[in-house]
N, C-alpha and C positions, 0 to 999 in steps of 0.2 A: 503495500500500498505505499503508495507517495505519500508525504508528510505534510508537501508546502511550504517548505522555510521561509523564513524571513525573508534572510539574506540568500546571493543567488551567484552560483560561482561556477566554475566548468564543473567540479567535482556533484554537483548537481544535475546534472544532463541526461546522464544515462539515465539515472532511476526515474526522471520524468520522458524520457524514451520509451523505457519498458512501460510507464503508467498508460502512455498515451497508446500503447502498440497494444494491450490488456483493453483499453477502450474500445479500441477498432475491431479485435477480436471477438469483442463477447456482444458488442453493440448493432444489431442487425437492421435495424428500423430508422429514420430520421429523429423521431424524438426521441432515442432510446440515446445515441447519439449527443444529440444537443444536452440533453440532460446531464450525462457522465461525463460531458466536455464543460461543462458551464462553472462545476470549479475550478477548472485548469485556464480559460480565458479569464475567471477572476481574480486570480493567483498571479499571472504572468503582465494582466494591467496593474497590480501594486506593484511588481518588480522592476515594468520598466521607468517610470509610472506612465501611461497612458491610459486613457478611455478605450475600451473593450474596442466599439467601433476604427477606432485610430488604428489600432493593431490589423483588423481585418482589412481596412481598407490597405495597409501596407504588404501585407500576403497576399491580397488579392493584387497590388500592383507588381509582384511576383512575377506573375503569371505571364507566360507569353504565347498569348491565341491556344490557351489550355479550354476545353470544352468538356461537360461534366452531365451526364446522361440523366440527373436528380439533385437535388437537394442533399440525400444524403453521403452519394460521393462528393461532392462540393467539400462536405462540413468534414469529411473525412479527410481530404486531402488540406486543406485550412489547417485543423488539429494536426498534421502529421510534419506542417510544417512551423509549427512555436518554437519546438528546441534549435530553428534554423534562425530564425527572427531574436529569438533569445542571446544565441550567441552573439550575432551580429551587435547586440546591444552592448554585451561585457566585453565584445573585442575594439568596441569605438571610442569605450572610456578612457 
């Protein structure tokens, strides 16, 4: 279980990735993945700190002509990109 630490550094990335993979493997519908991902989005918005809408916008701006067949696939993709966004944040400090 991911502990949502107050401070974020490189050592947390692997634990976060494992938590996100678990969410992706266990949630099979958009409502399920959205509910399970909400604490991850909330935590990431506190760590960076930016509103969740801004985080989502940053992730979407990295998409180069990506098209998703449904909302579930899009949410899954965005969730999997959160660790990359957080790494960018750490490396820009």
